[in-house]
C-alpha positions in Angstrom: -25.2 -68.2 66.0 -23.1 -67.7 69.2 -21.5 -64.1 69.9 -17.6 -64.8 70.0 -17.3 -61.5 71.2 -15.0 -60.3 74.1 -14.1 -57.3 75.9 -10.7 -59.1 77.7 -9.2 -56.0 80.4 -11.0 -53.3 78.4 -9.8 -54.3 75.0 -12.8 -55.8 73.0 -12.5 -58.0 69.6 -14.7 -59.4 67.4 -13.6 -63.4 69.0 -10.9 -64.4 71.2 -8.4 -65.7 68.8 -5.7 -63.9 68.5 -2.4 -64.3 67.1 0.6 -64.4 69.7 3.9 -62.3 69.7 6.2 -64.3 67.1 6.8 -64.0 63.4 3.9 -63.7 62.3 3.5 -60.5 63.5 6.5 -59.4 62.8 5.5 -56.6 59.9 2.3 -55.0 58.5 2.7 -57.2 55.4 1.7 -60.4 57.2 -0.7 -58.5 60.0 -3.0 -57.2 57.5 -3.1 -60.6 56.0 -3.7 -62.1 59.2 -6.8 -59.6 60.2 -8.5 -59.8 56.9 -8.4 -63.6 57.1 -10.9 -63.2 60.4 -8.3 -63.3 63.9 -9.8 -60.8 66.3 -6.2 -59.6 67.1 -2.6 -59.7 67.0 0.2 -59.5 69.7 3.0 -57.7 67.6 6.2 -59.5 67.4 8.5 -58.1 71.0 9.7 -54.7 70.1 12.9 -53.5 71.9 15.4 -50.6 71.8 17.5 -49.6 69.3 19.9 -50.8 67.5 17.9 -53.9 66.5 18.9 -57.0 67.7 20.6 -59.8 64.9 19.0 -63.2 64.3 20.9 -66.2 63.1 19.9 -68.6 60.8 18.8 -70.9 60.4 16.4 -70.7 63.4 13.6 -73.7 63.7 13.6 -77.1 64.9 11.0 -79.7 64.4 9.6 -82.4 66.3 7.2 -85.2 64.5 5.3 -88.1 64.9 3.5 -91.2 64.1 3.5 -89.0 61.0 2.0 -85.6 62.3 3.9 -83.0 61.4 5.6 -80.4 63.9 4.0 -82.0 67.2 6.7 -79.7 68.9 8.4 -76.8 67.6 12.0 -75.1 68.7 12.8 -71.6 67.9 16.4 -69.6 68.8 14.4 -66.6 66.9 14.9 -63.2 69.0 12.7 -60.2 69.2 11.9 -58.0 66.3 15.3 -57.6 64.3 13.5 -54.2 62.6 14.3 -50.8 63.7 11.3 -49.4 66.5 10.5 -46.7 63.7 9.3 -48.9 61.4 7.4 -51.0 63.6 5.8 -48.0 65.3 4.6 -46.8 61.9 3.3 -50.1 61.2 1.4 -50.7 64.3 -0.3 -47.2 63.6 -0.9 -47.9 60.3 -2.5 -51.5 61.0 -4.3 -49.7 64.1 -6.0 -47.3 62.1 -7.2 -49.7 59.1 -8.4 -51.8 61.5 -10.4 -50.2 64.5 -12.4 -52.9 66.0 -9.2 -55.4 66.1 -7.2 -56.2 69.5 -3.8 -54.6 68.6 -1.4 -55.4 71.1 2.2 -54.5 71.4 5.0 -56.8 73.1 7.7 -55.1 74.8 11.1 -56.1 76.2 13.5 -53.9 76.9 15.9 -53.6 79.8 15.3 -53.9 83.4 15.8 -50.4 83.9 13.2 -47.8 84.9 14.0 -45.0 82.2 14.1 -47.7 79.2 10.7 -48.4 80.2 9.3 -44.5 80.2 10.8 -43.9 76.8 9.5 -46.7 74.7 6.0 -46.8 76.4 4.7 -43.3 75.5 6.3 -44.1 71.9 3.8 -47.4 71.9 1.0 -45.4 73.1 1.2 -43.0 70.0 0.2 -45.4 67.9 -3.4 -45.9 69.2 -2.9 -49.5 70.1 -5.0 -50.9 72.4 -2.6 -52.6 75.4 1.2 -53.5 76.1 2.0 -57.0 76.5 5.5 -57.3 78.9 7.6 -60.8 77.2 8.7 -61.8 80.9 9.2 -65.1 79.4 12.0 -65.5 75.7 14.4 -68.2 77.3 17.3 -67.8 75.1 19.4 -65.1 73.9 17.3 -62.5 75.4 17.7 -64.3 78.8 21.5 -64.1 78.7 21.0 -60.0 78.2 19.4 -60.1 81.6 15.8 -59.9 79.6 13.1 -62.2 79.0 12.8 -65.0 81.7 15.5 -63.9 83.4 13.0 -61.3 84.6 10.1 -63.6 84.5 12.0 -66.0 86.9 12.0 -63.3 89.6 8.9 -62.4 91.1 10.4 -59.2 92.8 11.7 -58.1 89.1 8.3 -58.8 87.7 6.5 -56.9 90.0 8.4 -53.6 90.1 8.4 -53.9 86.1 4.6 -54.2 85.8 4.4 -51.3 88.3 6.6 -49.2 86.0 4.5 -49.5 83.3 1.4 -49.0 85.2 2.9 -45.8 86.6 3.8 -44.5 82.9 1.3 -46.0 80.8 -2.3 -45.4 80.3 -2.5 -48.9 78.5 -3.9 -51.6 79.9 -0.7 -54.2 81.0 -0.6 -58.1 79.8 2.1 -59.9 81.8 3.7 -62.6 79.5 4.9 -65.1 82.3 7.2 -67.9 81.5 6.9 -71.3 82.2 10.1 -72.2 83.2 9.4 -71.8 87.0 9.2 -74.1 89.4 5.6 -72.4 90.6 4.2 -70.4 88.0 1.9 -68.8 90.8 4.8 -66.6 92.9 5.5 -64.4 89.3 1.7 -64.5 88.8 1.1 -63.0 91.8 3.7 -60.8 91.7 2.1 -59.1 88.2 -1.0 -58.9 90.1 0.3 -57.3 93.1 2.1 -54.7 90.1 -1.2 -54.2 89.1 -1.6 -56.1 86.0 -4.5 -55.6 84.2 -3.9 -59.5 82.8 -1.2 -62.1 82.6 -0.8 -64.3 79.0 1.0 -67.7 79.5 3.2 -69.9 78.4 5.4 -68.1 76.9 7.9 -71.2 75.5 9.7 -74.0 77.5 13.3 -74.1 77.7 15.1 -76.9 75.5 17.2 -78.5 73.3 14.9 -80.0 70.5 17.0 -82.7 69.2 20.8 -84.1 68.4 22.0 -83.9 65.2 24.1 -86.8 64.9 26.2 -86.5 61.7 27.1 -82.7 62.9 27.0 -84.1 66.5 24.9 -80.6 67.8 22.1 -79.3 69.0 19.1 -78.7 65.9 18.7 -76.2 64.4 22.7 -76.3 63.4 24.2 -73.0 63.1 27.7 -73.3 61.4 28.2 -76.7 63.1 26.8 -75.4 66.5 23.7 -75.1 68.4 22.1 -74.0 71.1 18.8 -74.0 73.7 15.6 -72.4 72.2 12.1 -72.1 72.9 9.9 -75.0 72.8 6.2 -74.7 71.6 3.2 -76.4 69.8 0.9 -79.0 70.7 2.9 -81.2 72.7 3.4 -78.4 75.2 -0.5 -77.8 75.5 -0.7 -80.3 79.2 1.8 -78.5 80.4 0.4 -74.7 79.5 -3.6 -76.0 80.7 -2.1 -76.8 84.0 -0.7 -73.2 84.7 -3.9 -71.3 83.7 -5.7 -73.4 85.5 -3.3 -73.0 88.7 -3.5 -69.2 88.1 -7.2 -69.3 87.2 -8.3 -71.3 90.6 -6.2 -69.4 92.8 -8.3 -67.4 95.4 -5.7 -64.5 95.5 -6.0 -63.4 91.8 -9.4 -63.6 91.7 -10.8 -62.3 88.3 -7.5 -61.8 86.9 -7.7 -61.7 83.1 -5.7 -64.7 81.2 -4.7 -65.2 77.8 -4.2 -68.7 77.1 -1.2 -69.9 75.0 0.5 -72.9 74.1 -0.1 -76.0 71.6 -3.6 -74.8 70.3 -4.6 -75.7 67.2 -8.1 -76.7 67.1 -11.0 -75.0 68.4 -11.7 -77.9 70.6 -8.2 -76.9 72.1 -9.1 -73.4 72.7 -12.5 -74.4 74.0 -10.6 -76.3 76.9 -8.7 -73.2 77.7 -11.6 -70.9 77.8 -13.4 -73.4 80.0 -10.2 -73.2 82.0 -10.6 -69.9 82.3 -9.2 -68.3 79.4 -10.7 -65.0 78.2 -9.1 -65.1 74.8 -6.3 -67.8 73.1 -3.6 -67.1 71.2 -1.9 -69.0 68.2 1.6 -69.1 66.7 3.0 -72.9 65.3 -0.7 -74.0 64.0 -0.5 -70.7 62.1 3.2 -71.3 60.8 2.3 -74.8 60.2 -0.8 -74.2 58.1 -1.3 -70.4 57.1 -4.0 -67.6 58.8 -7.1 -69.7 57.4 -7.0 -71.9 59.8 -9.0 -69.2 62.0 -12.3 -70.1 59.9 -12.2 -74.0 61.1 -11.5 -71.7 65.1 -14.1 -69.5 64.2 -17.1 -71.8 62.6 -15.8 -74.8 64.9 -16.1 -72.8 68.3 -19.5 -71.0 66.9 -21.0 -74.5 66.2 -19.8 -75.8 69.8 -22.0 -73.3 71.0 -24.7 -73.7 69.6 -24.5 -77.1 70.4 -24.2 -76.8 74.1 -26.7 -73.6 74.2 -23.9 -71.1 75.1 -24.8 -67.7 73.7 -21.7 -65.8 74.4 -17.7 -66.7 75.6 -18.7 -65.8 79.3 -21.3 -68.9 79.5 -18.6 -71.3 79.3 -15.8 -69.5 80.4 -14.5 -71.2 83.6 -16.7 -73.5 84.1 -14.4 -76.2 84.4 -12.4 -74.0 86.9 -14.4 -75.8 90.2 -13.6 -79.5 89.0 -9.9 -78.4 89.4 -9.1 -80.0 92.2 -5.7 -81.1 93.9 -5.0 -84.7 94.0 -5.8 -85.1 97.7 -9.6 -83.8 96.9 -10.8 -86.8 94.8 -12.9 -89.2 95.9 -11.3 -92.5 96.6 -14.3 -94.3 96.4 -15.4 -93.8 92.7 -14.7 -97.0 90.8 -14.7 -97.3 86.9 -14.3 -100.5 85.0 -13.4 -101.3 81.5 -15.8 -102.6 78.9 -14.6 -103.8 75.2 -17.5 -103.5 72.6 -17.2 -106.7 70.8 -18.9 -105.6 67.9 -16.4 -103.0 67.5 -13.2 -104.6 68.0 -10.6 -105.6 65.7 -8.9 -108.6 68.0 -5.2 -106.6 67.1 -4.6 -107.5 70.9 -3.4 -104.2 72.1 -5.4 -103.7 74.9 -4.5 -107.4 76.0 -0.6 -106.7 75.5 -0.5 -103.3 77.3 -2.6 -104.4 80.2 -1.0 -108.1 80.4 2.9 -106.5 80.6 2.3 -103.2 82.1 -0.9 -102.9 84.2 -2.8 -105.1 85.7 -3.2 -108.5 84.0 -7.3 -107.3 83.8 -7.9 -108.4 79.9 -8.1 -112.2 79.5 -7.1 -113.4 76.1 -9.1 -116.3 74.6 -10.0 -117.9 71.1 -14.0 -117.5 70.4 -15.0 -119.5 67.3 -11.0 -119.7 66.1 -11.1 -116.0 66.4 -9.2 -113.8 69.1 -11.1 -112.5 71.9 -10.6 -110.2 74.7 -12.4 -109.7 78.1 -11.8 -107.4 80.8 -11.3 -109.0 84.2 -13.8 -107.0 85.9 -12.0 -108.3 89.5 -8.8 -107.3 88.8 -9.2 -103.9 86.5 -8.6 -101.1 88.5 -10.2 -98.4 86.4 -6.6 -97.1 84.9 -7.9 -96.2 81.2 -4.4 -97.8 79.9 -6.5 -100.4 77.5 -8.8 -97.3 76.2 -6.0 -94.8 75.3 -4.0 -97.5 73.3 -6.9 -99.3 71.3 -7.1 -98.0 67.8 -11.0 -97.9 67.2 -12.7 -95.1 68.8 -15.6 -96.1 71.7 -14.5 -99.7 71.2 -13.4 -99.7 75.1 -15.1 -97.3 77.2 -14.4 -96.4 81.0 -17.8 -97.2 83.0 -18.7 -95.7 86.3 -19.2 -99.1 88.8 -21.4 -98.8 91.8 -19.6 -99.1 94.8 -21.6 -98.9 97.5 -19.5 -96.1 99.3 -20.1 -92.8 100.0 -17.8 -89.7 98.7 -14.4 -89.6 100.5 -10.7 -88.1 100.1 -7.4 -88.8 101.0 -7.7 -86.4 103.8 -10.4 -89.0 105.7 -8.7 -92.1 104.3 -7.7 -95.1 106.9 -4.3 -95.2 105.3 -3.4 -91.3 105.5 -0.9 -90.9 108.5 -1.9 -86.9 108.5 -5.7 -87.1 108.6 -7.9 -84.6 110.4 -9.0 -87.2 113.1 -5.3 -88.9 113.1 -2.8 -86.8 115.1 0.5 -86.8 114.2 3.3 -89.3 115.5 4.5 -87.1 117.5 1.7 -86.5 120.0 0.0 -89.9 119.6 1.3 -90.8 122.8 -0.2 -87.6 124.6 -3.7 -88.9 123.0 
């Protein structure tokens, strides 16, 4: 059996699966149920100052697609609405009873040094393994100068991170907001401030839908709605890209990353780890299916690692990073062609319609023995993959590399590139 244990920024846990800071980690009862089920750790729902904030009802919106419930999830819930001392007491109890699990405490207080100096020793006294600075919440708290309002300003990120490192001995994880144009700016600020790790992404600012009867955003609260934080399977591609950007950044080489966003299966988790994450955090999938999904997550990841010959998480962590490149570094001369397996084809014609109407007219439609027949016209195929994606039959349409006889070359060297290395800028051509 593969060893799933991890050491993340000095924090040990028996597996890389942590529950993210959210409703599932709001109180001792939930957390104990999760840890008994087998989760490697939890990030306690964000603590703040007393008096506690006040939440509204209702709090969640969801998008379903193709018969799948909760493909996207939106919440307008804020940080914990329970007294600080109650949370601290429960955190201490849980850590005492589960010393082998990672217990991280998420924190959000005003952007004032004294506020952080006050709460940090209280958290440290619980015996928690580390803190996560919530610089990502995009609703409710950001209007109060916290959450994403901090995370969107690199100088603030660096400043508060530095305060926490000065006034606490606990490992400090900085949770980043995706509601920025360049994720590297706040990540590098956290790095400069001394962060031991970063976690991302937090939720994406969004409106889930409009209730056309109430004429208000969902969830509807007394006839009105507001923007919230979007999460769930739909955000995974966005989160993976941001994780990859940080993982491949040379300025932050070696900075531990806890990947968050749309993780529902062991395969999702493996992708995050391959792109550099040391742990993964999950919320929506647990809220949808319950804590027992941890069994599928750990069994699935362990079995896959055994099949691939990976003995430890470290053996494949980050292996995809060298292959995550900028577009200009891709091989312009690589070519792939679609191939239709006629034994698997059900003659639905989706590949032909998609290609004929919206792509390159590279799939011919004929009749053979009275049946519809679809064949790739290789001279027209550009290898865009659209047909393979719309086909309802797994592996019926495959994309096969084609020999071009051309050497590896990128856009940097391409003759159509006016900025290629051997082609001087237009302003200097007359001088050459």
